[in-house]
N, CA, C and O of each residue as an XYZ file, in Angstrom:
424
protein
N     155.231     90.065     75.110
C     154.612     89.096     75.994
C     154.072     89.832     77.221
O     154.795     90.594     77.862
N     152.826     89.606     77.534
C     152.197     90.280     78.662
C     152.481     89.542     79.964
O     152.877     88.376     79.948
N     152.279     90.227     81.105
C     152.446     89.529     82.397
C     151.538     88.306     82.500
O     151.904     87.296     83.102
N     150.348     88.411     81.904
C     149.424     87.266     81.944
C     149.998     86.078     81.172
O     149.868     84.930     81.596
N     150.639     86.367     80.026
C     151.254     85.300     79.246
C     152.399     84.658     80.013
O     152.570     83.439     79.987
N     153.185     85.489     80.698
C     154.282     84.958     81.516
C     153.721     84.060     82.603
O     154.223     82.962     82.840
N     152.660     84.546     83.270
C     152.039     83.754     84.335
C     151.521     82.432     83.786
O     151.648     81.392     84.432
N     150.931     82.475     82.579
C     150.427     81.249     81.954
C     151.538     80.263     81.682
O     151.375     79.065     81.914
N     152.680     80.752     81.186
C     153.811     79.868     80.936
C     154.325     79.255     82.229
O     154.632     78.064     82.287
N     154.415     80.081     83.265
C     154.897     79.588     84.554
C     153.948     78.518     85.082
O     154.387     77.473     85.561
N     152.642     78.783     84.993
C     151.661     77.817     85.489
C     151.731     76.524     84.687
O     151.725     75.435     85.262
N     151.798     76.636     83.358
C     151.866     75.435     82.523
C     153.105     74.619     82.848
O     153.045     73.393     82.941
N     154.235     75.308     83.021
C     155.481     74.602     83.300
C     155.458     73.996     84.703
O     155.909     72.869     84.906
N     154.930     74.751     85.668
C     154.879     74.248     87.044
C     154.021     72.991     87.122
O     154.297     72.087     87.911
N     152.980     72.941     86.297
C     152.090     71.784     86.365
C     152.765     70.514     85.851
O     152.281     69.412     86.107
N     153.887     70.657     85.123
C     154.606     69.474     84.652
C     155.531     68.917     85.722
O     156.007     67.788     85.601
N     155.797     69.710     86.788
C     156.645     69.249     87.880
C     158.130     69.285     87.552
O     158.914     68.605     88.214
N     158.541     70.061     86.546
C     159.950     70.105     86.166
C     160.686     71.233     86.885
O     161.052     72.230     86.262
N     160.900     71.085     88.168
C     161.657     72.022     88.995
C     161.060     73.423     89.035
O     161.721     74.345     89.513
N     159.866     73.612     88.561
C     159.176     74.911     88.599
C     160.015     76.041     88.009
O     159.958     77.170     88.497
N     160.788     75.753     86.971
C     161.588     76.779     86.319
C     161.110     76.960     84.890
O     160.731     76.001     84.217
N     161.136     78.210     84.438
C     160.769     78.516     83.062
C     161.990     79.129     82.394
O     162.636     80.008     82.965
N     162.302     78.679     81.211
C     163.460     79.198     80.487
C     162.993     80.074     79.338
O     162.150     79.659     78.544
N     163.527     81.267     79.243
C     163.223     82.204     78.171
C     164.500     82.485     77.396
O     165.599     82.387     77.942
N     164.357     82.829     76.146
C     165.512     83.320     75.408
C     165.853     84.693     75.964
O     164.969     85.411     76.432
N     167.110     85.058     75.918
C     167.570     86.321     76.498
C     166.789     87.506     75.933
O     166.415     88.406     76.685
N     166.540     87.524     74.641
C     165.806     88.629     74.017
C     164.405     88.777     74.578
O     163.921     89.897     74.740
N     163.748     87.669     74.877
C     162.402     87.726     75.448
C     162.435     88.339     76.841
O     161.567     89.141     77.186
N     163.417     87.973     77.637
C     163.533     88.506     78.993
C     163.750     90.018     78.947
O     163.115     90.762     79.695
N     164.645     90.470     78.074
C     164.916     91.895     77.940
C     163.654     92.630     77.519
O     163.343     93.683     78.075
N     162.917     92.094     76.544
C     161.682     92.735     76.075
C     160.640     92.810     77.186
O     159.941     93.816     77.313
N     160.531     91.763     77.982
C     159.567     91.734     79.085
C     159.928     92.794     80.119
O     159.059     93.537     80.576
N     161.191     92.867     80.487
C     161.633     93.844     81.488
C     161.390     95.263     80.984
O     160.903     96.108     81.734
N     161.722     95.534     79.725
C     161.502     96.868     79.169
C     160.024     97.223     79.174
O     159.658     98.346     79.521
N     159.172     96.283     78.795
C     157.727     96.556     78.754
C     157.177     96.834     80.148
O     156.297     97.679     80.311
N     157.687     96.132     81.148
C     157.174     96.286     82.507
C     157.764     97.490     83.238
O     157.244     97.889     84.280
N     158.844     98.078     82.711
C     159.482     99.186     83.407
C     159.498    100.479     82.605
O     160.232    101.403     82.957
N     158.713    100.573     81.544
C     158.678    101.778     80.727
C     157.823    102.835     81.419
O     156.623    102.646     81.618
N     158.453    103.941     81.780
C     157.741    105.035     82.429
C     156.756    105.633     81.436
O     157.132    105.962     80.311
N     155.502    105.777     81.840
C     154.499    106.303     80.912
C     153.530    107.302     81.552
O     152.496    107.631     80.970
N     153.867    107.776     82.740
C     153.045    108.776     83.421
C     153.979    109.812     84.049
O     154.946    109.460     84.724
N     153.677    111.104     83.818
C     154.553    112.174     84.295
C     153.723    113.300     84.889
O     152.636    113.601     84.396
N     154.238    113.934     85.962
C     153.578    115.054     86.612
C     154.583    116.142     86.912
O     155.734    115.866     87.250
N     154.143    117.382     86.786
C     154.905    118.520     87.298
C     154.823    118.398     88.816
O     153.725    118.287     89.363
N     155.948    118.416     89.496
C     155.974    118.247     90.945
C     155.088    119.272     91.660
O     154.551    118.990     92.731
N     154.934    120.465     91.063
C     154.103    121.493     91.688
C     152.625    121.339     91.332
O     151.791    122.084     91.847
N     152.283    120.383     90.457
C     150.894    120.142     90.046
C     150.664    118.637     89.918
O     150.422    118.141     88.817
N     150.738    117.902     91.037
C     150.693    116.440     90.974
C     149.339    115.849     90.573
O     149.240    114.641     90.359
N     148.310    116.667     90.470
C     146.997    116.140     90.091
C     146.802    116.049     88.580
O     145.834    115.451     88.111
N     147.734    116.652     87.810
C     147.598    116.648     86.359
C     148.641    115.724     85.750
O     149.823    116.060     85.698
N     148.203    114.567     85.294
C     149.089    113.568     84.715
C     149.232    113.814     83.208
O     148.257    114.137     82.530
N     150.438    113.661     82.704
C     150.731    113.795     81.270
C     151.382    112.502     80.779
O     151.885    111.708     81.574
N     151.365    112.302     79.466
C     151.915    111.059     78.916
C     153.381    111.162     78.507
O     153.971    110.165     78.089
N     153.981    112.348     78.618
C     155.405    112.485     78.300
C     155.988    113.686     79.047
O     155.256    114.568     79.496
N     157.299    113.704     79.168
C     157.986    114.841     79.791
C     157.751    116.085     78.936
O     157.545    117.178     79.462
N     157.783    115.911     77.624
C     157.562    117.035     76.715
C     156.209    117.700     76.985
O     156.115    118.927     76.981
N     155.166    116.906     77.219
C     153.836    117.470     77.512
C     153.831    118.271     78.807
O     153.169    119.305     78.896
N     154.568    117.797     79.815
C     154.635    118.511     81.088
C     155.272    119.881     80.881
O     154.750    120.895     81.342
N     156.405    119.900     80.182
C     157.101    121.164     79.930
C     156.264    122.062     79.027
O     156.156    123.263     79.274
N     155.667    121.486     77.976
C     154.865    122.259     77.018
C     153.715    122.984     77.715
O     153.414    124.130     77.381
N     153.076    122.330     78.672
C     151.969    122.934     79.409
C     152.446    124.202     80.128
O     151.799    125.246     80.044
N     153.566    124.109     80.828
C     154.101    125.285     81.538
C     154.624    126.332     80.557
O     154.455    127.531     80.778
N     155.259    125.880     79.473
C     155.802    126.779     78.456
C     154.682    127.633     77.861
O     154.814    128.852     77.756
N     153.580    126.987     77.471
C     152.458    127.698     76.850
C     151.767    128.658     77.808
O     151.167    129.641     77.374
N     151.845    128.382     79.098
C     151.259    129.280     80.101
C     152.233    130.386     80.506
O     151.917    131.209     81.365
N     153.423    130.408     79.887
C     154.416    131.432     80.201
C     155.108    131.220     81.534
O     155.698    132.149     82.083
N     155.040    130.005     82.057
C     155.620    129.720     83.368
C     156.984    129.047     83.286
O     157.586    128.742     84.316
N     157.479    128.812     82.063
C     158.734    128.090     81.877
C     159.498    128.748     80.740
O     158.905    129.142     79.736
N     160.805    128.868     80.894
C     161.640    129.447     79.853
C     162.942    128.693     79.715
O     163.233    127.794     80.504
N     163.727    129.056     78.716
C     165.022    128.434     78.488
C     165.892    128.610     79.735
O     166.003    129.713     80.270
N     166.494    127.537     80.183
C     167.366    127.568     81.363
C     166.645    127.269     82.664
O     167.290    126.995     83.676
N     165.309    127.316     82.656
C     164.558    126.993     83.874
C     164.677    125.505     84.171
O     164.897    124.697     83.269
N     164.531    125.155     85.430
C     164.560    123.756     85.857
C     163.275    123.432     86.589
O     162.662    124.302     87.208
N     162.876    122.186     86.513
C     161.685    121.742     87.241
C     161.858    120.286     87.630
O     162.625    119.548     87.012
N     161.141    119.888     88.651
C     161.155    118.494     89.071
C     159.925    117.813     88.488
O     158.816    118.344     88.557
N     160.134    116.628     87.913
C     159.040    115.882     87.288
C     158.904    114.539     87.993
O     159.871    113.789     88.119
N     157.694    114.249     88.448
C     157.394    112.943     89.038
C     157.087    111.989     87.891
O     156.577    112.406     86.851
N     157.400    110.697     88.083
C     157.123    109.722     87.038
C     156.669    108.409     87.646
O     156.968    108.100     88.799
N     155.938    107.640     86.844
C     155.423    106.360     87.320
C     155.184    105.436     86.141
O     155.240    105.842     84.981
N     154.920    104.196     86.469
C     154.606    103.179     85.472
C     153.152    102.775     85.647
O     152.714    102.432     86.745
N     152.413    102.823     84.546
C     151.005    102.422     84.579
C     150.935    100.895     84.673
O     151.557    100.187     83.881
N     150.190    100.410     85.628
C     149.987     98.973     85.795
C     148.722     98.550     85.063
O     147.869     99.386     84.763
N     148.597     97.266     84.774
C     147.382     96.805     84.092
C     146.139     97.062     84.947
O     146.202     97.040     86.176
N     145.025     97.302     84.284
C     143.758     97.488     84.989
C     143.341     96.187     85.660
O     143.735     95.099     85.242
N     142.548     96.321     86.693
C     141.929     95.146     87.313
C     140.422     95.359     87.287
O     139.943     96.487     87.167
N     139.693     94.274     87.398
C     138.240     94.345     87.422
C     137.791     93.931     88.816
O     138.263     92.928     89.353
N     136.865     94.712     89.410
C     136.383     94.411     90.757
C     134.861     94.378     90.783
O     134.193     94.970     89.935
N     134.342     93.686     91.759
C     132.898     93.637     92.013
C     132.663     94.264     93.376
O     133.317     93.898     94.352
N     131.730     95.210     93.448
C     131.388     95.854     94.718
C     130.465     94.908     95.479
O     129.484     94.407     94.929
N     130.787     94.668     96.746
C     130.003     93.762     97.580
C     129.679     94.438     98.907
O     130.259     95.468     99.248
N     128.755     93.853     99.645
C     128.415     94.355    100.975
C     129.595     94.071    101.901
O     130.168     92.982    101.881
N     129.943     95.056    102.703
C     131.016     94.874    103.673
C     130.542     93.848    104.695
O     129.527     94.069    105.355
N     131.254     92.726    104.842
C     130.813     91.680    105.770
C     130.776     92.131    107.223
O     130.110     91.506    108.047
N     131.493     93.222    107.551
C     131.524     93.708    108.925
C     130.588     94.895    109.144
O     130.371     95.321    110.279
N     130.034     95.429    108.049
C     129.178     96.609    108.151
C     128.144     96.540    107.034
O     128.450     96.861    105.886
N     126.922     96.122    107.361
C     125.888     95.925    106.342
C     125.525     97.195    105.577
O     124.908     97.109    104.515
N     125.890     98.363    106.087
C     125.588     99.615    105.385
C     126.777    100.116    104.577
O     126.672    101.110    103.857
N     127.900     99.431    104.697
C     129.103     99.826    103.975
C     129.319     98.943    102.762
O     128.464     98.128    102.416
N     130.447     99.104    102.129
C     130.765     98.288    100.971
C     132.203     97.814    101.051
O     133.017     98.361    101.795
N     132.493     96.802    100.281
C     133.836     96.276    100.107
C     133.929     95.894     98.637
O     133.014     96.191     97.868
N     134.987     95.257     98.240
C     135.103     94.816     96.857
C     135.900     93.531     96.814
O     136.640     93.199     97.740
N     135.732     92.818     95.719
C     136.540     91.645     95.469
C     137.032     91.708     94.037
O     136.306     92.127     93.135
N     138.270     91.290     93.837
C     138.835     91.323     92.498
C     138.273     90.155     91.690
O     138.139     89.040     92.195
N     137.953     90.429     90.441
C     137.454     89.399     89.527
C     138.634     88.969     88.670
O     139.138     89.750     87.862
N     139.065     87.753     88.840
C     140.190     87.224     88.068
C     139.699     86.770     86.691
O     138.600     86.228     86.567
N     140.518     86.993     85.659
C     140.105     86.570     84.297
C     140.026     85.066     84.172
O     139.696     84.552     83.103
């Protein structure tokens, strides 16, 4: 279940006026939490501009360059990829020569 689906359920339920609560089966809640908290971006702390999709890829890159060996330690940064958003570039209302943006909701 995607965050959008969760939001849709919440909105549908809220519109019925039933205490604004949504009930999920326990398994659905666990699956939602796991999907929203799965780390999927990794960086070598000494090279934060190069993102990899797994810890193995980060180590493999250094290993293949001869910069890492058995017993070596390294710090790895990690993050969770959020859903993309769509924006429209607009004229900055305070500066006619600048720009701003507005999010386009689905």
